[in-house]
C-alpha positions as CSV (number, residue, x, y, z in Angstrom):
1,M,0.1,0.0,0.0
2,D,1.3,3.3,-0.8
3,H,0.3,6.1,1.6
4,T,1.3,9.2,-0.3
5,S,-0.6,12.1,0.3
6,E,-2.9,12.7,-2.6
7,Q,-5.3,15.6,-3.0
8,D,-8.9,14.9,-4.2
9,P,-9.2,16.6,-7.6
10,P,-11.2,20.0,-7.1
11,N,-14.9,19.3,-7.5
12,E,-16.6,21.0,-10.4
13,H,-19.5,22.2,-8.6
14,Q,-17.8,23.5,-5.7
15,Q,-16.8,27.0,-6.3
16,A,-15.4,29.9,-4.5
17,P,-18.2,32.3,-3.0
18,T,-18.9,35.0,-5.5
19,W,-19.7,38.6,-4.3
20,L,-23.3,38.1,-5.0
21,S,-23.4,35.1,-2.7
22,W,-21.5,36.9,0.1
23,C,-23.8,39.9,-0.3
24,M,-27.0,37.5,-0.1
25,I,-25.7,35.7,2.7
26,S,-24.8,39.1,4.8
27,L,-28.3,40.3,4.0
28,Q,-29.8,37.3,5.4
29,Q,-27.6,37.4,8.4
30,L,-28.4,41.0,9.0
31,T,-32.4,40.8,8.8
32,I,-32.1,38.2,11.4
33,I,-29.9,40.3,13.5
34,W,-32.5,43.4,13.2
35,S,-35.7,41.2,13.7
36,I,-34.4,39.6,16.9
37,Y,-33.4,43.3,17.9
38,I,-36.9,44.7,16.8
39,L,-38.7,41.6,18.4
40,A,-36.7,41.4,21.8
41,L,-38.3,45.1,22.6
42,G,-41.7,43.6,23.2
43,P,-41.0,41.6,26.3
44,I,-38.7,44.2,27.5
45,Y,-40.5,47.3,27.1
46,W,-41.0,48.4,30.6
47,A,-37.4,47.8,31.5
48,W,-36.7,50.0,28.5
49,F,-39.1,52.7,29.3
50,D,-37.9,52.8,33.0
51,G,-34.3,53.6,31.4
52,K,-35.7,56.1,29.1
53,Y,-37.9,58.0,31.2
54,G,-36.9,56.8,34.8
55,T,-34.4,55.5,37.1
56,G,-33.7,52.3,35.1
57,S,-30.9,51.1,32.9
58,A,-29.6,54.1,30.7
59,A,-27.5,51.5,28.8
60,L,-30.7,49.5,27.7
61,A,-32.3,52.9,26.8
62,A,-29.3,53.8,24.8
63,F,-29.2,50.3,22.9
64,Y,-32.8,50.7,21.8
65,E,-32.3,54.5,20.9
66,P,-31.8,54.0,17.3
67,L,-34.9,52.1,17.1
68,W,-36.6,54.7,18.7
69,I,-35.2,57.4,16.1
70,L,-35.8,55.1,13.2
71,A,-39.7,54.8,14.4
72,G,-39.9,58.6,14.4
73,I,-38.3,58.9,10.7
74,F,-40.4,56.0,9.3
75,P,-43.9,56.4,10.7
76,A,-45.0,52.9,9.3
77,L,-42.1,51.2,11.6
78,G,-43.3,53.4,14.5
79,R,-47.0,52.0,14.0
80,W,-46.0,48.6,13.4
81,I,-43.6,48.9,16.7
82,N,-46.5,50.3,18.8
83,W,-48.9,47.6,17.7
84,Y,-46.1,44.8,18.6
85,I,-45.4,46.5,22.1
86,E,-49.4,47.0,22.9
87,F,-49.2,43.2,22.1
88,W,-46.6,42.8,25.1
89,I,-47.9,45.0,27.7
């Protein structure tokens, strides 16, 4: 038996990721992260509210500040976030 190191020939169907596939994967990951970011606000709304307007965690309020700003810029997003938060409270 010959134990020489032989590499398998490259598979014709395996290709290096293209720029388009990299962009699509990144877009999917970003969509998932933003969805989790937005959906997590519902269950912790009162902690966020206390941080923004009371004596709660300022870090939590700062974490969701970009979402607060975007909801002000895009009224449809703001209405949807309000509906979602009302679902939780």
